[in-house]
Residue frames as qw, qx, qy, qz and C-alpha x, y, z in Angstrom:
[[0.378, 0.120, 0.312, -0.864, 97.42, 96.93, 113.00],
 [0.273, 0.353, 0.894, 0.038, 94.28, 94.92, 112.50],
 [0.201, 0.221, -0.179, -0.937, 92.10, 96.57, 109.79],
 [0.534, 0.478, 0.647, -0.261, 88.56, 96.34, 108.66],
 [0.206, -0.086, 0.573, 0.789, 88.06, 96.57, 104.95],
 [0.504, 0.665, 0.365, -0.413, 85.57, 98.27, 102.74],
 [0.735, 0.497, 0.324, 0.329, 85.65, 98.49, 98.96],
 [0.507, -0.111, 0.120, 0.846, 88.30, 100.66, 97.44],
 [0.013, 0.537, 0.437, 0.722, 85.69, 102.71, 95.63],
 [0.446, -0.800, -0.378, -0.133, 83.82, 103.41, 98.80],
 [0.647, -0.507, -0.091, 0.563, 87.04, 104.26, 100.67],
 [0.395, 0.108, 0.256, 0.876, 88.22, 106.62, 97.97],
 [0.137, -0.673, -0.443, -0.577, 84.91, 108.37, 97.73],
 [0.563, -0.758, -0.315, 0.096, 84.71, 108.76, 101.51],
 [0.610, -0.302, 0.012, 0.732, 88.32, 110.01, 101.78],
 [0.250, 0.337, 0.345, 0.840, 87.73, 112.55, 99.04],
 [0.280, -0.776, -0.397, -0.402, 84.51, 113.84, 100.44],
 [0.600, -0.714, -0.247, 0.263, 85.94, 114.22, 104.01],
 [0.536, -0.206, 0.093, 0.814, 89.07, 115.97, 102.86],
 [0.093, 0.438, 0.372, 0.813, 87.08, 118.41, 100.73],
 [0.394, -0.754, -0.441, -0.286, 84.47, 118.98, 103.37],
 [0.261, 0.344, -0.515, 0.740, 87.04, 119.63, 106.21],
 [0.597, -0.626, -0.282, -0.414, 84.33, 118.80, 108.77],
 [0.023, 0.387, -0.673, 0.630, 85.05, 119.12, 112.45],
 [0.278, -0.270, -0.916, 0.102, 83.48, 116.70, 114.93],
 [0.370, -0.177, 0.145, -0.900, 80.08, 117.68, 116.18],
 [0.288, 0.054, 0.897, -0.329, 77.30, 115.72, 117.92],
 [0.595, 0.394, 0.103, -0.693, 74.53, 116.54, 115.36],
 [0.639, 0.204, 0.725, 0.159, 73.24, 113.92, 113.06],
 [0.015, -0.159, 0.494, 0.855, 73.11, 114.58, 109.31],
 [0.584, 0.121, -0.096, -0.797, 70.01, 114.72, 107.17],
 [0.641, 0.085, -0.730, -0.222, 70.09, 110.84, 106.97],
 [0.740, -0.582, 0.031, -0.336, 69.94, 110.52, 110.71],
 [0.909, 0.011, -0.200, 0.364, 73.54, 109.34, 110.83],
 [0.415, -0.833, 0.190, 0.312, 76.56, 110.63, 112.75],
 [0.680, 0.713, -0.147, 0.081, 78.98, 111.58, 109.97],
 [0.835, -0.092, -0.084, 0.537, 82.71, 110.68, 110.03],
 [0.069, 0.957, -0.008, 0.283, 84.51, 113.76, 111.28],
 [0.646, 0.098, -0.373, 0.659, 87.90, 114.88, 112.56],
 [0.379, -0.819, -0.299, 0.309, 88.52, 117.30, 115.37],
 [0.149, 0.979, -0.131, 0.048, 90.30, 120.55, 115.36],
 [0.622, -0.587, 0.472, 0.215, 93.47, 118.63, 116.58],
 [0.773, 0.224, 0.475, 0.355, 93.92, 117.22, 113.05],
 [0.039, 0.709, -0.244, -0.661, 96.10, 119.39, 110.76],
 [0.730, 0.314, 0.602, 0.079, 94.71, 118.06, 107.55],
 [0.189, -0.296, 0.444, 0.824, 96.51, 119.22, 104.32],
 [0.566, 0.582, 0.333, -0.480, 94.02, 120.58, 101.76],
 [0.398, 0.710, -0.422, -0.400, 96.37, 120.17, 98.81],
 [0.083, 0.352, -0.928, -0.089, 96.95, 116.39, 99.00],
 [0.803, -0.112, -0.382, -0.443, 94.98, 113.36, 98.38],
 [0.805, -0.490, 0.283, -0.177, 95.00, 110.56, 100.94],
 [0.948, 0.182, 0.044, 0.259, 97.34, 108.45, 98.80],
 [0.393, 0.719, -0.200, 0.537, 99.70, 111.48, 98.41],
 [0.420, -0.755, 0.308, -0.398, 99.72, 111.99, 102.20],
 [0.971, -0.209, 0.094, 0.068, 100.97, 108.46, 102.67],
 [0.808, 0.235, 0.047, 0.539, 104.10, 109.37, 100.81],
 [0.002, 0.893, -0.073, 0.444, 104.53, 112.97, 102.26],
 [0.551, 0.073, -0.540, 0.632, 107.70, 112.99, 104.53],
 [0.419, -0.796, -0.410, 0.153, 106.98, 114.44, 107.90],
 [0.215, 0.840, -0.072, 0.492, 108.07, 118.07, 108.38],
 [0.585, -0.800, 0.054, -0.119, 108.99, 117.59, 112.00],
 [0.608, -0.559, 0.495, 0.270, 112.28, 116.00, 111.32],
 [0.488, 0.670, -0.473, -0.299, 114.80, 115.26, 108.47],
 [0.177, 0.481, -0.859, -0.022, 116.01, 111.83, 107.50],
 [0.795, -0.148, -0.458, -0.369, 113.41, 109.67, 109.09],
 [0.589, -0.541, 0.519, -0.302, 113.75, 107.14, 111.85],
 [0.209, 0.353, -0.911, -0.052, 115.46, 103.78, 112.24],
 [0.865, -0.123, 0.147, -0.464, 113.45, 100.65, 112.44],
 [0.090, 0.409, -0.907, 0.034, 114.66, 97.10, 113.25],
 [0.885, -0.092, -0.128, -0.438, 113.26, 93.57, 113.28],
 [0.659, -0.433, 0.613, -0.042, 114.42, 90.55, 115.34],
 [0.804, 0.101, 0.544, 0.221, 116.64, 88.39, 113.12],
 [0.550, 0.738, 0.196, 0.339, 117.36, 91.18, 110.71],
 [0.610, -0.286, -0.090, 0.733, 120.77, 92.89, 111.19],
 [0.253, 0.310, 0.216, 0.891, 120.14, 96.02, 109.07],
 [0.043, 0.551, 0.454, -0.699, 118.49, 99.16, 110.37],
 [0.253, 0.526, 0.619, 0.526, 115.85, 100.51, 107.90],
 [0.075, -0.265, -0.157, 0.948, 115.33, 104.18, 107.69],
 [0.102, 0.592, 0.742, 0.297, 111.71, 105.43, 107.05],
 [0.083, -0.117, -0.074, 0.987, 110.36, 108.80, 106.42],
 [0.440, -0.108, -0.335, -0.826, 106.75, 108.33, 105.22],
 [0.660, -0.113, 0.430, -0.606, 103.61, 106.77, 106.60],
 [0.876, 0.299, -0.246, -0.288, 103.41, 104.23, 103.89],
 [0.560, 0.379, -0.697, 0.239, 106.82, 102.79, 104.78],
 [0.206, -0.291, 0.667, -0.654, 106.21, 103.11, 108.57],
 [0.770, -0.011, 0.197, -0.606, 102.90, 101.33, 108.24],
 [0.869, 0.299, -0.367, -0.145, 104.17, 98.54, 106.08],
 [0.402, 0.405, -0.722, 0.391, 107.29, 97.84, 108.15],
 [0.409, -0.268, 0.556, -0.672, 105.23, 97.91, 111.42],
 [0.890, 0.090, 0.047, -0.445, 102.83, 95.26, 109.95],
 [0.791, 0.349, -0.494, 0.093, 105.98, 93.22, 109.15],
 [0.827, -0.450, -0.264, 0.210, 107.14, 93.24, 112.75],
 [0.474, 0.335, -0.223, 0.784, 109.68, 96.11, 112.58],
 [0.425, -0.813, -0.343, 0.200, 109.95, 98.47, 115.63],
 [0.063, 0.964, -0.185, 0.183, 111.70, 101.76, 116.27],
 [0.748, 0.324, -0.463, 0.348, 115.51, 101.02, 116.53],
 [0.455, -0.023, -0.550, 0.700, 116.10, 102.94, 119.70],
 [0.131, -0.598, -0.555, 0.563, 114.70, 105.30, 122.42],
 [0.015, 0.436, -0.111, -0.893, 115.05, 108.34, 120.22],
 [0.170, -0.032, -0.752, -0.637, 113.40, 106.59, 117.26],
 [0.166, -0.445, -0.869, 0.135, 110.66, 105.47, 119.53],
 [0.021, -0.626, -0.363, 0.690, 109.87, 109.04, 120.65],
 [0.087, 0.344, -0.400, -0.845, 110.15, 110.38, 117.12],
 [0.081, -0.264, -0.904, -0.326, 107.65, 107.71, 115.84],
 [0.046, 0.551, 0.641, -0.532, 105.13, 109.61, 117.92],
 [0.191, 0.449, -0.179, -0.855, 104.98, 112.15, 115.05],
 [0.201, -0.019, -0.851, -0.484, 103.82, 109.31, 112.70],
 [0.119, -0.391, -0.874, 0.263, 101.15, 108.50, 115.23],
 [0.029, 0.630, 0.407, -0.661, 99.85, 111.96, 115.73],
 [0.186, 0.518, -0.280, -0.786, 100.24, 113.32, 112.14],
 [0.402, 0.237, -0.717, -0.519, 99.43, 110.20, 110.08],
 [0.111, 0.052, 0.953, -0.276, 97.68, 107.75, 112.42],
 [0.492, 0.395, 0.335, -0.700, 94.33, 109.05, 111.23],
 [0.354, 0.384, -0.603, -0.604, 94.84, 107.62, 107.74],
 [0.165, -0.060, -0.978, -0.113, 93.75, 104.02, 108.42],
 [0.181, 0.465, 0.669, -0.550, 90.73, 105.28, 110.41],
 [0.354, 0.527, -0.061, -0.770, 89.80, 107.59, 107.52],
 [0.270, 0.224, -0.786, -0.508, 90.06, 104.78, 104.94],
 [0.260, -0.154, -0.951, -0.061, 87.68, 102.42, 106.76],
 [0.097, 0.314, 0.608, -0.723, 85.34, 104.48, 108.90],
 [0.094, -0.438, -0.670, -0.592, 81.69, 104.97, 107.85],
 [0.342, -0.420, 0.072, -0.837, 78.82, 107.06, 109.34],
 [0.066, -0.049, -0.919, 0.387, 77.50, 105.66, 112.57],
 [0.370, -0.525, -0.584, -0.497, 73.82, 105.07, 113.33],
 [0.573, -0.776, -0.258, -0.058, 74.21, 105.56, 117.04],
 [0.431, 0.529, -0.391, 0.618, 76.80, 107.45, 119.14],
 [0.662, -0.721, -0.205, 0.000, 77.66, 107.28, 122.83],
 [0.720, -0.241, 0.004, 0.650, 81.19, 108.68, 122.48],
 [0.263, 0.394, 0.229, 0.851, 80.57, 112.12, 120.71],
 [0.378, 0.727, -0.407, 0.405, 81.78, 114.37, 122.21],
 [0.750, -0.266, -0.498, 0.344, 83.95, 112.93, 124.89],
 [0.270, -0.956, -0.005, -0.111, 84.38, 115.33, 127.92],
 [0.640, 0.384, -0.392, 0.538, 88.00, 116.32, 128.32],
 [0.315, -0.632, 0.362, -0.608, 87.75, 116.59, 132.15],
 [0.209, -0.306, 0.858, -0.356, 87.74, 114.38, 135.29],
 [0.795, 0.192, 0.218, -0.532, 84.49, 112.77, 134.03],
 [0.681, 0.515, -0.485, -0.191, 86.43, 111.02, 131.38],
 [0.041, 0.479, -0.838, 0.258, 88.57, 109.14, 133.87],
 [0.633, -0.070, 0.616, -0.464, 85.61, 107.10, 135.15],
 [0.846, 0.415, 0.129, -0.308, 85.13, 105.67, 131.70],
 [0.342, 0.720, -0.584, -0.151, 88.62, 105.03, 130.56],
 [0.983, -0.018, -0.184, 0.016, 89.86, 101.41, 129.96],
 [0.576, -0.718, 0.335, 0.200, 92.99, 100.64, 132.09],
 [0.830, 0.250, 0.325, 0.379, 94.60, 99.26, 128.80],
 [0.353, 0.864, 0.089, 0.348, 95.39, 102.84, 127.94],
 [0.425, -0.868, 0.259, -0.005, 97.77, 103.34, 130.85],
 [0.245, 0.662, -0.708, 0.021, 101.55, 102.59, 130.90],
 [0.971, -0.154, 0.156, -0.095, 102.27, 98.79, 131.02],
 [0.213, 0.790, -0.574, -0.034, 106.04, 98.56, 130.93],
 [0.095, -0.351, 0.915, -0.175, 106.72, 95.28, 132.80],
 [0.436, -0.200, -0.837, -0.265, 104.96, 91.88, 132.76],
 [0.161, -0.312, -0.732, 0.583, 103.99, 92.66, 136.39],
 [0.209, 0.319, 0.125, -0.916, 102.11, 95.72, 135.32],
 [0.441, 0.035, -0.641, -0.628, 100.45, 93.98, 132.40],
 [0.378, -0.273, -0.884, 0.045, 99.18, 91.30, 134.80],
 [0.060, -0.351, -0.535, 0.766, 98.08, 93.90, 137.38],
 [0.338, 0.203, -0.173, -0.902, 96.00, 95.68, 134.70],
 [0.452, -0.044, -0.801, -0.390, 94.56, 92.41, 133.55],
 [0.292, -0.326, -0.826, 0.355, 93.47, 91.53, 137.11],
 [0.065, 0.313, 0.317, -0.893, 92.14, 95.00, 137.81],
 [0.396, 0.100, -0.415, -0.813, 90.14, 95.04, 134.62],
 [0.428, -0.192, -0.873, -0.135, 88.64, 91.58, 135.50],
 [0.242, -0.407, -0.688, 0.550, 87.65, 93.11, 138.85],
 [0.087, 0.784, 0.490, 0.372, 85.96, 95.98, 137.05],
 [0.411, -0.607, -0.195, 0.651, 88.12, 98.53, 138.74],
 [0.303, 0.936, 0.179, 0.021, 87.97, 102.14, 137.45],
 [0.557, 0.579, -0.213, 0.556, 90.92, 104.25, 136.31],
 [0.179, -0.723, 0.321, -0.584, 90.89, 106.29, 139.57],
 [0.892, -0.380, 0.137, -0.202, 90.59, 103.09, 141.57],
 [0.921, 0.109, 0.025, 0.372, 93.65, 101.66, 139.88],
 [0.472, 0.315, -0.071, 0.820, 95.52, 105.10, 139.58],
 [0.297, -0.838, -0.443, 0.116, 94.34, 107.03, 142.59],
 [0.426, -0.537, 0.046, 0.727, 97.34, 109.44, 142.19],
 [0.380, 0.521, 0.511, 0.569, 95.97, 110.82, 138.93],
 [0.098, -0.675, -0.163, 0.713, 96.27, 114.60, 138.66],
 [0.502, 0.721, 0.389, 0.278, 94.98, 116.55, 135.64],
 [0.403, -0.466, 0.095, 0.782, 97.48, 119.20, 134.49],
 [0.065, 0.273, -0.368, -0.886, 96.07, 120.39, 131.13],
 [0.440, 0.474, 0.758, -0.084, 92.80, 120.37, 129.27],
 [0.139, 0.214, -0.369, -0.894, 91.64, 121.64, 125.90],
 [0.716, 0.216, 0.070, -0.660, 88.36, 120.92, 123.93],
 [0.875, 0.291, -0.320, -0.216, 89.93, 117.87, 122.25],
 [0.654, 0.286, -0.620, 0.325, 92.65, 116.83, 124.66],
 [0.618, -0.746, 0.080, -0.234, 93.56, 116.14, 128.30],
 [0.577, 0.418, -0.583, 0.390, 96.93, 115.60, 130.00],
 [0.700, -0.638, 0.106, -0.304, 97.43, 114.16, 133.43],
 [0.168, 0.519, -0.813, 0.206, 100.03, 112.41, 135.58],
 [0.910, -0.224, 0.098, -0.335, 99.65, 108.84, 136.92],
 [0.958, -0.135, 0.200, 0.158, 102.02, 106.01, 138.10],
 [0.528, -0.494, 0.348, 0.597, 105.17, 108.12, 137.28],
 [0.386, 0.288, 0.616, 0.624, 104.05, 109.04, 133.76],
 [0.253, 0.405, 0.016, -0.878, 102.70, 112.13, 131.98],
 [0.342, 0.312, 0.874, 0.148, 99.76, 110.84, 130.05],
 [0.237, 0.383, -0.052, -0.891, 98.03, 112.71, 127.20],
 [0.404, 0.412, 0.809, 0.111, 94.87, 111.81, 125.25],
 [0.144, 0.398, -0.179, -0.888, 93.96, 113.71, 122.13],
 [0.612, 0.462, 0.620, -0.163, 90.70, 112.93, 120.27],
 [0.151, -0.289, 0.557, 0.764, 91.36, 112.95, 116.47],
 [0.398, 0.016, -0.525, -0.752, 88.21, 111.71, 114.88],
 [0.564, 0.123, 0.644, -0.502, 84.83, 110.02, 115.26],
 [0.622, 0.280, -0.480, -0.552, 83.23, 107.37, 112.89],
 [0.928, -0.084, 0.281, -0.230, 82.10, 103.76, 112.81],
 [0.079, 0.646, -0.731, -0.205, 85.42, 101.93, 112.18],
 [0.216, -0.108, 0.970, -0.036, 84.31, 98.34, 112.86],
 [0.398, -0.057, -0.554, -0.729, 80.98, 98.75, 111.01],
 [0.168, -0.268, -0.918, 0.241, 78.82, 97.67, 113.93],
 [0.132, -0.740, -0.530, -0.393, 76.59, 100.72, 113.73],
 [0.449, -0.841, -0.192, 0.232, 78.07, 102.47, 116.79],
 [0.223, 0.930, -0.191, 0.220, 80.30, 105.48, 116.76],
 [0.852, -0.198, -0.123, 0.469, 84.03, 104.97, 117.59],
 [0.081, -0.990, 0.108, 0.047, 86.54, 107.55, 118.78],
 [0.818, 0.315, -0.164, 0.452, 90.10, 107.68, 117.51],
 [0.416, -0.903, 0.087, 0.069, 92.56, 108.86, 120.13],
 [0.605, 0.513, -0.434, 0.426, 96.29, 109.61, 120.03],
 [0.743, -0.666, -0.058, -0.023, 97.81, 108.57, 123.29],
 [0.446, 0.646, -0.445, 0.432, 101.21, 109.70, 124.58],
 [0.824, -0.544, -0.117, 0.105, 103.12, 108.32, 127.57],
 [0.381, 0.708, -0.355, 0.477, 106.16, 110.19, 128.86],
 [0.748, -0.300, -0.459, 0.374, 108.11, 108.96, 131.88],
 [0.208, -0.955, 0.032, -0.211, 108.48, 111.66, 134.55],
 [0.403, -0.784, 0.469, 0.049, 112.07, 112.24, 135.26],
 [0.684, -0.114, 0.659, 0.292, 113.08, 109.74, 132.55],
 [0.062, 0.383, -0.541, -0.746, 113.70, 109.56, 128.78],
 [0.210, 0.243, 0.931, 0.172, 111.00, 107.00, 127.85],
 [0.345, 0.469, 0.106, -0.806, 108.49, 108.63, 125.52],
 [0.119, 0.083, 0.891, 0.430, 106.16, 106.90, 123.08],
 [0.471, 0.246, 0.107, -0.840, 102.81, 107.28, 121.43],
 [0.136, 0.156, 0.947, 0.246, 100.10, 105.11, 119.95],
 [0.446, -0.107, -0.225, -0.860, 96.62, 105.41, 118.46],
 [0.090, 0.164, 0.942, -0.278, 93.65, 103.74, 120.11],
 [0.354, -0.238, -0.467, -0.774, 90.05, 103.41, 119.09],
 [0.111, 0.112, 0.769, -0.619, 87.37, 103.48, 121.87],
 [0.410, -0.284, -0.545, -0.674, 83.57, 102.73, 121.75],
 [0.174, 0.107, 0.806, -0.555, 80.62, 101.99, 123.90],
 [0.164, -0.330, -0.762, -0.532, 76.99, 101.05, 123.22],
 [0.373, -0.765, -0.525, -0.020, 75.40, 102.76, 126.14],
 [0.057, 0.807, -0.103, 0.579, 75.90, 106.20, 127.66],
 [0.648, -0.682, 0.225, -0.254, 76.38, 104.69, 131.15],
 [0.965, -0.001, 0.004, 0.263, 79.09, 102.08, 130.15],
 [0.411, -0.692, 0.361, 0.472, 82.70, 102.45, 130.37],
 [0.458, 0.709, -0.402, -0.356, 84.65, 102.98, 127.20],
 [0.921, -0.037, 0.373, 0.103, 85.86, 99.75, 125.45],
 [0.070, -0.627, 0.584, 0.510, 89.18, 99.61, 123.65],
 [0.867, 0.445, 0.079, -0.210, 88.60, 98.21, 120.09],
 [0.872, 0.305, -0.004, 0.383, 92.10, 98.40, 118.92],
 [0.345, -0.817, 0.221, 0.406, 95.61, 99.83, 119.64],
 [0.558, 0.769, -0.282, -0.132, 97.97, 100.77, 116.81],
 [0.075, -0.593, 0.801, -0.037, 100.66, 98.47, 118.32],
 [0.747, 0.054, 0.604, -0.270, 98.46, 95.47, 117.92],
 [0.125, 0.371, -0.755, -0.526, 99.32, 93.25, 114.99]]
């Protein structure tokens, strides 16, 4: 994952403040006229661990970790903590099989907020807080967040994006099946797709608020299941959302 850097002192102070404050995303500005970095109710944030300790805390959803492999390396490496998973991912390792790919989704949903938390700062302007978890959201979504399994699908998304097609124009079969205050789940193109907003803050330090999402794709009638984190932003309330970064980008 590409990362923006701020000083360790600033990151540590920010992380400590946010963990202690336990703030939940809200549209209001603070006393300085800024939009504070906040997580949503979807985040199960431990109150007894520091950020560094959280990186080394094994996930409770499964025992033993997941296998990861890298092209040209014969051994399968087992990882159980975010620190290991993040390091190996940055070195080109990927989940070893379909089961590991699906289980890696727990890292994304439970620990994917860590790099955002380390680097986000309060925003001066916001056009993403709070995103509506209904059909209105679909008109703003970037097509990059949809399933792109084959080269043909990747090319089709690139051409549709170039032509400024909306999500519903490209996926007219989209049907919403579940909504909460922080998430939306729908079907499209043979997949169940779920978006969960995890946090808000200025990750790339351009002054504008960014939204951190956990995105899950599950093939309908199949076994393919994977998740990734994505950061979205925009600089105008009428613009479509723009993808800043996906967690599978190196």
